[in-house]
Legacy VTK file of the C-alpha trace (Angstrom):
# vtk DataFile Version 3.0
C-alpha trace
ASCII
DATASET POLYDATA
POINTS 330 float
-0.036 0.056 -0.050
1.404 3.393 -0.898
1.890 5.765 2.105
1.477 9.503 2.255
5.102 9.757 2.868
5.895 7.830 -0.507
3.373 10.149 -2.325
4.329 13.518 -0.798
7.981 12.671 0.324
7.338 13.232 4.076
5.688 11.649 7.019
2.603 13.235 8.636
3.781 14.849 11.800
1.933 14.309 15.097
1.860 17.466 17.164
0.386 18.801 20.206
-0.762 22.178 18.720
-1.100 23.517 14.955
2.082 25.004 13.563
2.295 28.719 13.598
3.718 29.080 10.092
2.768 26.071 7.911
3.627 25.643 4.262
0.807 25.225 1.664
-0.029 21.702 1.252
1.479 20.772 4.662
-0.647 18.073 6.604
-0.337 17.173 10.307
-2.289 15.408 13.270
-3.089 17.479 16.030
-2.851 14.798 18.991
-4.348 17.097 21.572
-7.804 17.414 19.964
-7.341 14.091 17.673
-7.950 15.815 14.269
-6.083 15.632 11.105
-5.546 19.119 9.524
-4.004 20.625 6.573
-3.074 24.239 5.146
-4.545 24.656 1.775
-5.645 27.505 -0.669
-9.345 28.561 -0.314
-10.722 29.939 -3.463
-12.257 33.368 -4.028
-15.857 33.704 -2.792
-18.791 35.937 -2.893
-20.879 35.838 0.069
-24.364 37.569 1.028
-24.127 40.507 3.179
-27.026 42.403 4.874
-29.514 43.838 2.356
-29.906 47.480 1.823
-33.041 49.171 3.284
-34.155 50.643 -0.102
-33.894 48.930 -3.525
-32.321 51.048 -6.009
-30.021 51.352 -8.869
-27.659 53.722 -10.701
-26.373 54.894 -7.227
-23.239 56.624 -5.944
-20.759 54.419 -3.706
-17.798 54.849 -1.526
-15.831 53.085 1.375
-14.826 49.773 2.196
-16.295 46.237 2.862
-17.022 47.039 6.465
-17.624 50.646 6.098
-19.433 50.979 2.888
-21.752 54.030 1.719
-24.326 53.922 -0.876
-26.268 57.256 -1.911
-28.724 58.561 -4.478
-29.903 56.393 -7.214
-33.171 55.478 -8.812
-35.905 53.576 -6.922
-37.948 54.802 -9.204
-38.372 57.788 -8.693
-35.005 59.305 -7.957
-33.933 59.429 -4.498
-31.537 61.517 -2.174
-31.336 58.754 0.589
-28.026 57.731 1.850
-27.195 54.477 3.799
-24.183 53.093 5.570
-22.882 49.515 5.813
-21.048 48.343 8.979
-20.111 44.840 7.418
-23.419 43.245 8.156
-26.217 45.760 8.322
-27.169 48.947 6.494
-28.590 51.982 8.488
-29.747 55.422 7.144
-27.423 58.222 6.755
-27.783 62.030 5.857
-29.733 62.784 2.802
-28.058 64.237 -0.401
-28.959 68.022 -0.943
-29.504 67.208 -4.744
-31.439 64.211 -5.574
-30.200 62.284 -8.564
-29.122 59.003 -10.091
-26.252 57.964 -12.263
-23.974 59.988 -10.057
-20.435 58.994 -9.109
-18.780 58.526 -5.802
-15.455 57.963 -4.033
-13.733 58.294 -0.761
-14.798 56.807 2.436
-17.868 56.421 4.681
-16.844 59.330 6.945
-15.281 61.342 3.988
-17.285 60.650 0.925
-17.571 62.606 -2.263
-20.525 62.551 -4.723
-20.552 64.377 -8.094
-22.461 64.628 -11.191
-25.740 62.785 -11.986
-29.038 63.253 -13.397
-32.529 64.027 -12.198
-35.070 64.079 -15.037
-36.527 66.240 -16.569
-34.188 69.026 -17.106
-31.929 70.841 -19.649
-28.563 69.438 -20.863
-26.703 71.792 -18.469
-29.016 71.534 -15.455
-27.391 71.904 -11.985
-27.788 68.163 -10.838
-25.295 67.117 -13.520
-22.375 69.430 -12.084
-23.239 69.256 -8.456
-20.572 68.026 -5.872
-21.496 67.264 -2.300
-19.020 66.011 0.560
-20.143 63.670 3.248
-18.544 63.753 6.911
-20.520 60.542 8.133
-23.661 62.342 8.914
-24.297 65.228 6.524
-23.766 66.248 3.019
-22.103 69.523 2.251
-22.151 71.260 -1.097
-18.662 71.511 -2.792
-17.406 73.196 -5.773
-19.449 72.495 -9.198
-17.950 70.291 -11.929
-16.607 72.206 -15.010
-18.767 69.838 -17.527
-22.334 68.674 -16.848
-22.480 64.912 -17.262
-23.546 61.638 -15.476
-22.530 57.952 -15.780
-18.812 58.780 -15.034
-16.036 56.590 -13.754
-14.507 57.733 -10.458
-11.598 57.459 -8.296
-9.489 59.079 -5.375
-10.665 60.595 -2.116
-12.781 63.406 -0.939
-9.958 65.983 -1.205
-8.244 64.526 -4.311
-11.147 63.181 -6.387
-11.300 62.194 -10.023
-14.024 61.950 -12.473
-13.614 60.696 -16.136
-15.839 59.874 -19.142
-19.585 60.156 -19.122
-22.382 61.336 -20.847
-24.208 64.604 -21.557
-27.273 65.248 -23.437
-25.693 67.791 -25.627
-26.068 66.642 -29.433
-24.622 65.232 -31.565
-22.682 62.488 -29.536
-23.163 62.886 -26.028
-20.234 60.200 -24.824
-17.338 62.067 -23.297
-13.581 61.373 -22.790
-13.122 64.418 -20.198
-11.303 64.120 -17.089
-11.834 66.376 -13.931
-9.694 66.421 -10.845
-11.034 67.824 -7.496
-8.952 69.357 -4.679
-11.554 69.582 -1.949
-13.015 72.679 -3.147
-12.427 73.179 -6.855
-12.465 71.049 -9.981
-9.841 71.395 -12.583
-9.261 69.817 -16.096
-7.270 66.745 -16.452
-6.129 64.741 -19.516
-8.710 63.365 -21.864
-9.528 59.525 -21.942
-8.539 57.790 -25.374
-12.005 56.249 -25.594
-15.027 58.468 -24.884
-17.660 56.473 -23.077
-20.086 56.396 -20.273
-21.167 53.659 -17.588
-17.445 52.783 -17.018
-15.864 51.787 -13.498
-12.785 53.189 -11.874
-10.329 52.309 -9.101
-7.228 53.878 -7.568
-6.240 57.169 -6.613
-6.279 60.759 -8.325
-2.679 60.330 -9.630
-2.895 56.520 -10.251
-6.340 55.627 -11.480
-7.785 53.005 -13.681
-10.680 53.226 -15.999
-12.491 50.227 -17.457
-15.489 48.875 -19.360
-18.425 51.223 -20.265
-20.441 52.077 -23.484
-19.969 54.127 -26.787
-23.575 53.612 -27.625
-24.875 49.943 -28.571
-21.399 48.322 -28.017
-20.127 47.628 -24.857
-16.651 48.362 -24.015
-13.803 46.269 -22.654
-11.322 48.976 -22.961
-9.056 49.675 -20.006
-6.718 52.965 -19.306
-4.268 53.914 -16.876
-4.090 57.450 -15.538
-0.779 58.988 -14.044
-2.339 62.308 -12.847
-1.691 63.893 -16.265
-2.495 61.659 -19.023
-4.242 58.411 -19.947
-2.613 55.205 -21.481
-4.470 52.337 -23.029
-3.512 49.065 -21.437
-4.851 45.459 -21.719
-8.587 45.224 -22.048
-11.307 43.324 -19.808
-11.986 39.772 -20.863
-15.832 40.621 -20.778
-16.802 43.879 -22.578
-19.634 45.431 -20.413
-21.209 48.658 -19.255
-22.647 50.017 -15.995
-20.343 47.725 -13.888
-18.608 48.429 -10.692
-14.965 48.621 -9.636
-12.751 48.621 -6.482
-9.254 48.579 -5.428
-6.216 50.419 -6.877
-4.414 50.969 -10.184
-2.164 47.907 -9.862
-4.748 45.644 -8.027
-8.485 46.199 -8.985
-11.677 44.344 -9.350
-14.186 44.604 -11.910
-17.781 43.038 -11.119
-21.252 42.979 -12.459
-22.491 45.131 -15.427
-24.316 44.521 -18.705
-23.172 42.858 -21.817
-26.636 42.885 -23.240
-27.648 40.736 -20.412
-27.043 41.363 -16.612
-24.013 39.457 -15.369
-22.207 38.803 -12.257
-18.794 38.096 -13.901
-15.782 39.123 -11.902
-12.284 40.102 -13.071
-9.034 40.862 -11.249
-6.350 43.344 -12.448
-2.790 42.677 -11.515
-1.327 45.863 -13.146
-0.803 44.285 -16.419
-3.698 42.045 -17.419
-7.209 40.963 -16.290
-8.046 37.398 -14.946
-11.435 36.204 -15.132
-12.452 34.778 -11.584
-14.008 31.378 -11.363
-16.487 32.845 -9.026
-19.448 35.331 -9.925
-21.884 37.102 -7.992
-24.762 35.275 -6.847
-27.096 38.172 -8.106
-26.264 39.055 -11.631
-26.977 42.856 -11.981
-26.197 46.305 -13.790
-25.742 49.834 -12.480
-24.512 48.644 -9.090
-22.730 50.121 -6.285
-19.141 48.991 -5.637
-16.679 49.641 -2.802
-13.588 48.108 -1.116
-10.365 46.703 -2.360
-9.504 43.927 -4.735
-9.264 41.337 -1.804
-12.238 42.739 0.097
-14.870 44.152 -2.237
-18.511 45.134 -1.687
-21.274 45.014 -4.261
-24.697 46.362 -3.579
-28.063 47.498 -5.055
-28.579 47.496 -8.849
-30.936 46.116 -11.459
-31.442 42.589 -11.872
-33.685 43.639 -14.084
-36.060 44.952 -11.189
-33.959 47.039 -8.509
-32.523 45.085 -5.726
-31.394 45.651 -2.123
-28.676 42.627 -2.478
-25.315 43.019 -0.909
-22.493 40.850 -1.511
-18.847 40.519 -0.200
-16.051 39.487 -2.110
-12.981 37.769 -0.629
-9.880 36.966 -2.645
-8.268 33.529 -2.619
-6.249 32.833 0.457
-4.568 29.993 2.734
-6.074 28.572 5.617
-6.040 25.722 8.046
-8.749 23.245 7.270
-9.808 20.033 9.109
-9.387 16.955 6.863
-12.367 14.621 6.651
-13.564 11.634 4.682
-16.149 13.837 2.843
LINES 1 331
330 0 1 2 3 4 5 6 7 8 9 10 11 12 13 14 15 16 17 18 19 20 21 22 23 24 25 26 27 28 29 30 31 32 33 34 35 36 37 38 39 40 41 42 43 44 45 46 47 48 49 50 51 52 53 54 55 56 57 58 59 60 61 62 63 64 65 66 67 68 69 70 71 72 73 74 75 76 77 78 79 80 81 82 83 84 85 86 87 88 89 90 91 92 93 94 95 96 97 98 99 100 101 102 103 104 105 106 107 108 109 110 111 112 113 114 115 116 117 118 119 120 121 122 123 124 125 126 127 128 129 130 131 132 133 134 135 136 137 138 139 140 141 142 143 144 145 146 147 148 149 150 151 152 153 154 155 156 157 158 159 160 161 162 163 164 165 166 167 168 169 170 171 172 173 174 175 176 177 178 179 180 181 182 183 184 185 186 187 188 189 190 191 192 193 194 195 196 197 198 199 200 201 202 203 204 205 206 207 208 209 210 211 212 213 214 215 216 217 218 219 220 221 222 223 224 225 226 227 228 229 230 231 232 233 234 235 236 237 238 239 240 241 242 243 244 245 246 247 248 249 250 251 252 253 254 255 256 257 258 259 260 261 262 263 264 265 266 267 268 269 270 271 272 273 274 275 276 277 278 279 280 281 282 283 284 285 286 287 288 289 290 291 292 293 294 295 296 297 298 299 300 301 302 303 304 305 306 307 308 309 310 311 312 313 314 315 316 317 318 319 320 321 322 323 324 325 326 327 328 329
C-alpha cells in the first residue's frame, strides 16, 4: 500500500498544537484534539451580506467592505437617500442635498464625495449634473461644481483628491465624453482626456494613479482599460468581458471589476494585477447592472443595482487565501 510519505515525500507529523507558520500543502495530526489538519488554498468567494433598506440602482458608492456608503440612485423615482454599511447591516445616513441618479462617488464612509448625475426632466446643463457634495459621516455639504455637466462617469480618489472621467451629456450630436476632472476639496480642474469616450464605466485607484475600464460608446459594450498617471491616460490590456454599468474596487495595480451589462446582466468578476485581467472562477450570486461597488481587490463590496428589477442585495468578495482546514472523509 502506498503511504503519504511515499507520495508527498514526508511523513505526517503528530503535534500537540497547530504549527504557527505552515506551508501550503502541509498536513499534520493534532494529537491534543485528535484531528487531522492541512494548510490549503481557499478559492475566491462572493458571500451574501445584509440587504440595503431601499432597493435602488445607478447610485453613488464609496468606502470599504466593512464601512460602505451608498447614496442617491433610482428606486424609481430618483432618491436622495444615503445608507451606511457596517459589515453586516445597512442603516440610514444623511440625505443628499441634490436628488439624482447615475452619479459618481469615491472616498470613505466618513469622508465621501458625490458628483455629477441626473434628475429628469431637465436641460442638458441642469445643475444636478455638475453638483458636488461632501459627506462627513452624517451630513452632505455642497462643494464646488464640476466644469462639465455629465452623468455615468467613472471615479477614483478621495474627498480632497477626487477624479471623475468619461460620462455622458445630453448635448448633441454625440453625448459620450472623454473628459477628466480633478477635485482638490473645493474646486474642479481639467485633467487629461481619455483615449476612448464612453459612459457607464468603472474606476479604481487614486487621483494620480487611476484605472478606468468598461463602459459603453452606444450599442457596443466596451472592454477598453486605461491607466491614468495624474496627467494623461494610457491604453492597457482590455477586460475579458466587455460590459457597461459595472462596478469597480481597489487600486491601479490591484483592481476588481464585477457585474454590469453585456446585453444581459452579469455577475462576472475579473481581477487586475497591473498588467492584465484574469476572470475569476466565481461570479456574484445576483447578476446585475448599475450597482454600487466599494472596497479593495481582496475585500470588495457589491450592493443594489438592477436585476432587471431594482434590488437590495449586498455581496462581499474575498480573494483566494491560505487557511488551516480540518481533513475529513467527505
